[in-house]
C-alpha positions as CSV (number, residue, x, y, z in Angstrom):
1,X,2.8,144.9,149.2
2,X,0.6,143.0,151.6
3,X,-1.7,145.3,153.7
4,X,-2.8,144.3,157.2
5,X,-5.9,145.6,158.8
6,X,-5.1,147.0,162.3
7,X,-7.6,147.8,165.0
8,X,-6.7,151.3,166.0
9,X,-6.8,152.9,169.4
10,X,-9.4,155.7,169.5
11,X,-7.0,158.7,169.4
12,X,-5.2,157.1,166.4
13,X,-8.5,156.4,164.6
14,X,-9.6,159.9,165.0
15,X,-6.3,161.3,163.9
16,X,-6.3,159.2,160.7
17,X,-9.9,160.1,160.0
18,X,-9.0,163.7,159.8
19,X,-6.1,163.1,157.4
20,X,-6.4,163.7,153.7
21,X,-5.0,161.0,151.3
22,X,-2.0,163.3,150.6
23,X,-1.3,163.7,154.3
24,X,-1.6,160.0,154.9
25,X,1.2,159.3,152.5
26,X,3.4,162.0,154.0
27,X,5.6,160.9,156.9
28,X,5.4,163.3,159.9
29,X,6.7,163.5,163.4
30,X,4.2,163.8,166.4
31,X,2.6,167.2,166.5
32,X,0.7,167.1,169.8
33,X,0.5,165.5,173.2
34,X,-2.3,163.3,171.9
35,X,-0.2,162.0,169.1
36,X,2.6,161.3,171.6
37,X,0.3,159.1,173.6
38,X,-0.6,156.8,170.8
39,X,0.1,153.1,171.4
40,X,1.8,150.3,169.5
41,X,-0.5,147.7,171.3
42,X,-2.9,147.1,168.3
43,X,0.1,146.4,166.1
44,X,1.7,144.1,168.6
45,X,-1.5,142.1,169.0
46,X,-1.7,141.7,165.2
47,X,1.8,140.1,164.9
48,X,2.8,138.6,168.2
49,X,1.6,135.1,167.5
50,X,3.9,134.9,164.5
51,X,7.0,135.4,166.5
52,X,8.2,132.2,168.3
53,X,10.9,131.0,170.7
54,X,13.4,128.5,169.3
55,X,15.0,126.0,171.7
56,X,18.0,124.1,170.3
57,X,19.7,121.2,172.1
58,X,23.0,119.8,171.0
59,X,25.3,117.0,172.3
60,X,28.9,118.2,172.9
61,X,31.7,115.8,173.3
62,X,34.3,116.8,175.8
63,X,37.6,115.4,174.7
64,X,39.9,113.6,177.1
65,X,43.0,115.5,178.2
66,X,45.1,112.7,176.8
67,X,43.2,112.3,173.5
68,X,45.7,112.3,170.7
69,X,48.7,111.9,173.0
70,X,50.9,109.1,171.4
71,X,52.4,108.1,174.8
72,X,49.0,107.4,176.5
73,X,47.6,105.8,173.3
74,X,50.6,103.5,173.2
75,X,49.9,102.2,176.7
76,X,46.1,102.5,177.0
77,X,45.1,102.2,173.3
78,X,42.7,104.5,171.6
79,X,39.7,103.4,173.7
80,X,40.0,106.3,176.1
81,X,36.4,107.5,176.3
82,X,35.4,111.1,175.8
83,X,32.5,112.6,177.9
84,X,29.4,113.8,176.2
85,X,27.1,116.5,177.6
86,X,24.0,118.3,176.4
87,X,24.0,122.0,175.7
88,X,21.0,124.2,175.1
89,X,20.7,127.5,173.3
90,X,17.8,129.9,173.1
91,X,16.7,132.1,170.3
92,X,13.7,133.4,168.4
93,X,12.1,132.8,165.1
94,X,9.3,134.1,162.8
95,X,6.5,132.1,161.2
96,X,6.5,133.0,157.5
97,X,4.5,130.1,156.1
98,X,1.0,129.1,157.2
99,X,2.0,125.4,157.3
100,X,4.6,126.0,159.9
101,X,7.5,127.4,158.1
102,X,9.8,129.3,160.4
103,X,12.9,131.4,159.6
104,X,15.6,132.0,162.2
105,X,19.4,132.5,162.5
106,X,21.7,129.6,161.6
107,X,23.7,130.3,164.8
108,X,20.7,129.6,166.9
109,X,20.3,126.0,165.7
110,X,23.8,125.2,164.5
111,X,24.8,121.7,165.5
112,X,21.5,121.0,167.2
113,X,20.1,117.5,167.4
114,X,16.8,118.5,168.8
115,X,14.9,121.8,167.9
116,X,11.7,122.9,169.5
117,X,9.5,125.9,168.6
118,X,7.3,127.5,171.2
119,X,4.5,129.7,170.3
120,X,3.5,132.9,172.1
121,X,0.6,131.0,173.8
122,X,2.9,128.4,175.2
123,X,2.4,125.5,172.8
124,X,5.6,123.7,171.9
125,X,6.3,121.6,168.7
126,X,9.2,119.6,167.4
127,X,10.7,121.0,164.2
128,X,13.1,119.9,161.4
129,X,15.7,121.9,159.5
130,X,14.7,122.5,155.9
131,X,17.7,124.7,154.9
132,X,20.5,126.4,156.7
133,X,23.5,128.4,155.7
134,X,26.3,129.6,158.0
135,X,27.6,132.3,155.6
136,X,24.3,134.2,155.5
137,X,23.4,133.1,159.0
138,X,19.8,132.0,158.1
139,X,17.9,128.8,158.6
140,X,14.4,127.6,157.7
141,X,12.5,125.2,160.0
142,X,9.3,123.2,159.5
143,X,7.1,122.6,162.5
144,X,6.1,119.0,162.9
145,X,2.4,119.7,163.2
146,X,-0.4,119.9,160.7
147,X,-2.5,123.0,160.7
148,X,-2.5,126.7,159.9
149,X,-0.3,129.1,161.8
150,X,-0.4,132.8,162.1
151,X,2.2,134.3,159.8
152,X,4.1,137.5,159.5
153,X,4.1,138.9,155.9
154,X,7.5,139.9,154.5
155,X,7.9,143.6,153.6
156,X,10.2,145.3,151.1
157,X,13.4,146.1,153.0
158,X,14.5,148.4,150.1
159,X,11.7,150.7,151.0
160,X,13.0,151.2,154.5
161,X,14.4,154.6,155.3
162,X,16.6,155.9,158.1
163,X,14.4,157.3,160.8
164,X,11.5,154.9,160.2
165,X,9.8,153.6,163.3
166,X,10.3,149.8,164.0
167,X,9.5,147.2,166.6
168,X,11.8,144.3,167.6
169,X,10.1,141.2,168.9
170,X,11.9,138.2,170.4
171,X,12.8,136.4,173.6
172,X,15.8,138.1,175.2
173,X,17.6,136.2,177.9
174,X,14.8,133.6,178.0
175,X,12.4,135.9,179.9
176,X,9.6,135.5,177.4
177,X,8.3,137.4,174.4
178,X,9.4,141.0,174.6
179,X,8.7,144.0,172.4
180,X,11.0,147.0,172.1
181,X,10.7,150.0,169.9
182,X,13.1,152.3,168.1
183,X,14.0,153.6,164.7
184,X,16.1,152.6,161.7
185,X,19.5,154.0,162.6
186,X,21.3,153.2,159.3
187,X,21.2,151.0,156.2
188,X,23.7,148.8,154.3
189,X,26.0,148.4,157.3
190,X,29.0,146.2,156.7
191,X,31.9,145.0,158.8
192,X,29.5,143.8,161.5
193,X,30.5,140.2,161.5
194,X,32.2,137.6,159.3
195,X,30.1,136.1,156.5
196,X,29.1,136.6,152.9
197,X,27.3,139.9,153.2
198,X,28.0,143.0,155.2
199,X,24.6,144.5,154.5
200,X,22.5,145.0,157.6
201,X,19.7,147.2,158.8
202,X,20.9,149.0,162.0
203,X,18.4,149.9,164.7
204,X,18.4,151.3,168.2
205,X,15.4,149.1,169.3
206,X,16.8,147.1,172.2
207,X,18.2,143.7,171.0
208,X,19.8,141.3,173.5
209,X,21.0,137.7,173.5
210,X,17.9,135.5,172.8
211,X,16.6,138.1,170.3
212,X,18.6,136.4,167.5
213,X,16.2,135.2,164.8
214,X,13.4,137.4,166.0
215,X,11.4,140.0,164.0
216,X,12.1,143.6,163.1
217,X,8.8,144.9,161.8
218,X,7.6,148.2,160.3
219,X,4.4,150.1,161.1
220,X,2.5,148.2,158.5
221,X,3.0,145.0,160.5
222,X,5.5,143.6,157.9
223,X,8.8,141.8,158.6
224,X,11.6,144.0,157.3
225,X,14.5,142.1,159.0
226,X,15.7,139.2,161.1
227,X,17.5,140.4,164.2
228,X,20.9,139.0,164.2
229,X,23.7,140.8,166.0
230,X,24.6,143.6,168.4
231,X,27.6,145.7,169.2
232,X,28.1,145.3,173.0
233,X,31.1,145.2,175.3
234,X,29.1,143.7,178.2
235,X,26.6,141.4,176.4
236,X,23.6,143.7,176.8
237,X,22.0,146.2,174.5
238,X,23.7,149.4,173.7
239,X,21.2,150.5,171.2
240,X,23.3,149.3,168.2
241,X,21.5,146.2,166.8
242,X,21.6,144.7,163.3
243,X,19.1,142.8,161.2
244,X,19.3,140.8,158.0
245,X,17.1,142.6,155.4
246,X,13.8,140.9,154.5
247,X,14.7,140.8,150.8
248,X,17.6,138.5,151.4
249,X,15.3,136.4,153.7
250,X,12.8,136.2,150.8
251,X,15.5,134.8,148.5
252,X,16.6,132.3,151.2
253,X,13.0,131.1,151.8
254,X,12.4,130.7,148.1
255,X,15.5,128.5,147.9
256,X,14.1,126.3,150.7
257,X,10.7,126.1,149.0
258,X,12.3,124.8,145.8
259,X,13.9,121.9,147.8
260,X,17.5,123.1,147.4
261,X,20.0,121.3,149.6
262,X,22.2,124.3,149.7
263,X,21.8,128.1,149.3
264,X,23.5,129.0,146.1
265,X,24.9,132.4,145.4
266,X,25.2,133.7,141.9
267,X,28.6,133.1,140.3
268,X,30.1,136.3,138.9
269,X,33.8,135.3,138.4
270,X,35.3,138.6,139.5
271,X,37.1,140.1,142.5
272,X,35.9,143.4,144.0
273,X,37.6,145.9,146.3
274,X,36.4,148.9,148.2
275,X,36.8,152.2,146.5
276,X,39.2,154.5,148.5
277,X,39.1,158.2,148.5
278,X,42.3,158.3,146.4
279,X,40.7,156.0,143.7
280,X,37.5,158.0,143.7
281,X,39.4,161.2,143.2
282,X,41.5,159.7,140.4
283,X,38.4,158.5,138.6
284,X,36.5,161.7,139.0
285,X,33.9,160.4,141.5
286,X,32.2,162.9,143.9
287,X,32.9,160.5,146.8
288,X,34.3,157.0,147.6
289,X,31.5,154.6,146.6
290,X,30.9,151.4,144.7
291,X,33.0,148.3,144.1
292,X,36.2,148.4,142.2
293,X,36.8,145.4,139.8
294,X,40.3,144.1,140.5
295,X,40.2,140.8,138.6
296,X,38.0,139.0,136.1
297,X,38.1,135.3,135.5
298,X,38.4,134.2,131.9
299,X,35.2,132.7,130.5
300,X,33.1,133.9,133.6
301,X,29.8,135.6,133.5
302,X,31.6,138.8,134.4
303,X,33.8,138.6,131.3
304,X,30.9,137.8,129.1
305,X,29.0,140.8,130.4
306,X,31.9,143.1,129.5
307,X,33.2,143.8,133.1
308,X,36.9,144.7,133.2
309,X,39.5,145.4,135.9
310,X,39.6,149.1,136.8
311,X,35.8,149.6,136.3
312,X,33.7,150.6,139.3
313,X,30.3,149.1,139.8
314,X,28.0,151.9,141.2
315,X,24.5,150.4,140.9
316,X,22.6,147.1,140.3
317,X,19.2,147.5,138.6
318,X,19.3,151.2,139.4
319,X,19.9,150.8,143.1
320,X,23.2,152.4,144.3
321,X,26.0,150.1,145.5
322,X,27.9,151.5,148.5
323,X,30.6,148.9,148.8
324,X,31.6,145.4,147.6
325,X,29.4,143.7,150.3
326,X,26.4,145.6,149.0
327,X,27.1,144.4,145.5
328,X,27.1,140.8,146.7
329,X,23.9,141.4,148.5
330,X,22.2,143.0,145.5
331,X,23.2,140.2,143.1
332,X,22.1,137.5,145.6
333,X,18.6,139.0,146.0
334,X,18.2,139.1,142.2
335,X,18.6,135.3,142.5
336,X,19.9,132.4,140.4
337,X,18.6,132.5,136.9
338,X,18.0,136.2,137.0
339,X,19.6,139.0,135.0
340,X,21.1,142.1,136.6
341,X,21.6,145.5,135.0
342,X,25.0,146.6,136.2
343,X,26.1,150.3,136.1
344,X,29.9,150.8,135.8
345,X,32.1,153.8,135.5
346,X,35.3,153.6,133.5
347,X,37.4,156.5,132.3
348,X,34.9,159.0,133.7
349,X,32.0,157.5,131.6
350,X,29.0,155.6,132.8
351,X,28.1,152.3,131.1
352,X,25.3,149.8,131.5
353,X,26.1,146.1,131.3
354,X,23.9,143.0,131.5
355,X,25.1,140.2,133.8
356,X,23.4,136.8,133.7
357,X,23.4,135.1,137.1
358,X,23.8,131.3,137.5
359,X,25.4,128.8,139.8
360,X,29.1,128.3,139.8
361,X,29.8,125.4,137.4
362,X,31.4,122.2,138.6
363,X,33.6,121.8,135.5
364,X,35.4,118.8,136.9
365,X,33.6,116.3,139.1
366,X,34.7,116.9,142.7
367,X,35.3,113.2,143.6
368,X,35.7,114.1,147.2
369,X,37.5,111.5,149.3
370,X,39.1,111.0,152.7
371,X,42.8,110.1,152.6
372,X,43.6,107.2,154.8
373,X,46.6,104.9,155.6
374,X,50.1,105.5,156.9
375,X,51.0,108.7,155.1
376,X,51.3,112.4,156.1
377,X,48.0,113.2,154.3
378,X,45.9,110.7,156.3
379,X,42.9,112.5,157.8
380,X,42.6,115.1,155.0
381,X,39.4,115.3,152.9
382,X,40.3,116.5,149.4
383,X,38.3,117.3,146.2
384,X,39.0,118.2,142.6
385,X,39.0,122.0,142.0
386,X,36.3,123.7,140.0
387,X,34.7,127.1,140.2
388,X,31.9,125.6,142.3
389,X,34.2,124.0,144.9
390,X,36.3,127.2,144.9
391,X,33.2,129.3,145.6
392,X,32.0,127.0,148.4
393,X,35.4,127.3,150.1
394,X,35.5,131.1,149.5
395,X,38.8,130.9,147.7
396,X,40.2,133.8,145.7
397,X,38.9,134.2,142.1
398,X,41.1,132.2,139.7
399,X,42.1,129.4,142.0
400,X,39.3,127.1,140.8
401,X,39.9,127.5,137.1
402,X,42.7,124.9,136.6
403,X,43.0,121.2,137.3
404,X,44.1,120.5,140.8
405,X,43.3,119.1,144.3
406,X,42.1,121.2,147.2
407,X,41.9,120.3,150.9
408,X,38.3,120.8,152.1
409,X,38.6,119.4,155.6
410,X,41.3,118.2,158.0
411,X,40.3,115.8,160.9
412,X,41.5,116.9,164.3
413,X,44.6,115.1,165.6
414,X,45.2,113.4,162.3
415,X,48.7,113.1,160.6
416,X,47.5,115.8,158.1
417,X,46.7,118.1,160.9
418,X,50.0,117.5,162.6
419,X,51.9,118.5,159.4
420,X,49.9,121.7,159.3
421,X,47.7,121.0,156.3
422,X,44.7,123.4,156.2
423,X,41.4,123.7,154.3
424,X,41.8,125.6,151.0
425,X,45.4,124.4,150.6
426,X,45.9,123.3,147.0
427,X,48.2,120.3,146.6
428,X,50.3,121.0,143.5
429,X,53.0,118.3,143.5
430,X,53.9,115.2,145.5
431,X,57.3,113.5,145.2
432,X,58.0,115.2,141.9
433,X,54.6,114.2,140.3
434,X,52.0,116.8,139.5
435,X,48.7,116.2,141.5
436,X,46.0,116.8,138.9
437,X,43.1,114.9,140.5
438,X,42.1,113.2,143.8
439,X,42.6,109.9,142.0
440,X,46.2,110.8,141.3
441,X,46.8,111.8,145.0
442,X,45.2,108.6,146.3
443,X,47.6,106.6,144.1
444,X,50.6,108.6,145.2
445,X,50.0,108.3,148.9
446,X,49.8,104.5,148.5
447,X,53.6,104.5,147.9
448,X,56.1,104.3,150.8
449,X,59.0,106.7,150.0
450,X,61.7,107.4,152.6
451,X,61.0,111.1,152.3
452,X,57.8,112.8,151.3
453,X,58.2,116.0,149.2
454,X,55.1,118.1,148.8
455,X,54.4,121.5,147.2
456,X,51.2,123.3,148.1
457,X,49.7,126.7,147.4
458,X,48.3,128.6,150.3
459,X,46.8,132.1,149.9
460,X,48.6,132.5,146.6
461,X,52.0,131.5,148.1
462,X,53.9,128.4,147.1
463,X,55.2,126.3,150.0
464,X,57.5,123.3,149.8
465,X,57.7,120.8,152.7
466,X,59.6,117.6,153.4
467,X,58.5,114.8,155.8
468,X,60.0,111.4,156.8
């Protein structure tokens, strides 16, 4: 753990001088008026220069009202111009590398063509995106300026406890750098927003729009979370804010430092469900906790580790697992190439398993291609299925194990969009011929039958359609 030397206000210095080592380690509440008057100012001065404002500018194309309308395109052609306009968004960020490495939220910079970072003293610099990921809502930026910057050390978010004092630093509503104080209200919160992990630190420190990407720090001056979301009906702070834990941020930064183009999650090859009170009672658990294994993919790391349907994962490396989202978080923070010690309960007995963590394999080259021409699939981007493609598309376990072709993207207004084709649709059969690869599909759409007969799989359901 990194320690920061803090210049203490006189009352605080005197109070600490009178404390024994045992007392210093013990956490206590204020005992006197003097202790209540202590200030966070020395701590803020220590860390404020490491928290920055992030300005992202993007070009948004406003589509014509008649774009895609066959009647108007017939008479005016497809040269009907769309209007473009610039939109700006404001957020916060934290300098975590002395050479200008900044971490922020992905939603702050998503789609931006120009990103600027403004320091607390007013200096502004252009920056580039090193790594970003929508599913964990994190992004790493590099300031385009040589020199050393003040950094904020990353703390151990697993050491955080409910009731700990914290400070939130960011730029709410664009008013300038703002510091708010509070406590840790809860840990391992899930169902906060869509994404890979429902595992957040909850705090009552005021967080508002513009705070996204800013710092949540502990009393040691360490970053314990990146402020990300709030629960609010009116857009303002209601004292229910959420931060991405620093240990996940560490893993993300490490991926960026290794030059990864994408942020890879460990491939497990199993499906997990929440443990209900009924399941907990049936299995003799004292309460509903853990992640219930519902399906295991043959040949996957989960199967090799001995994981089986019906078992409940209760801990990873000795740390309790509250729900399936917490399991995903724990495995991701272990990292690619690591080994996790999994504790499972089966038939009332506890068992330890060893799970090796690696990237999802691309067993079949994806051969991604855009379908073009006069056919119902024109405008669809397709790829060969594999566990890696399946994981990237967040498809159910098992759908990436066999040969097949999956839709990864559908261009707006294209024939494929008009027939209702959607990303994650698996094209099984076309005109009576099994579609086993993108090459096969490209060959079949080159034909010109009077009727197109297609069979697809969507969310585990088979759908047959006919087109002229």
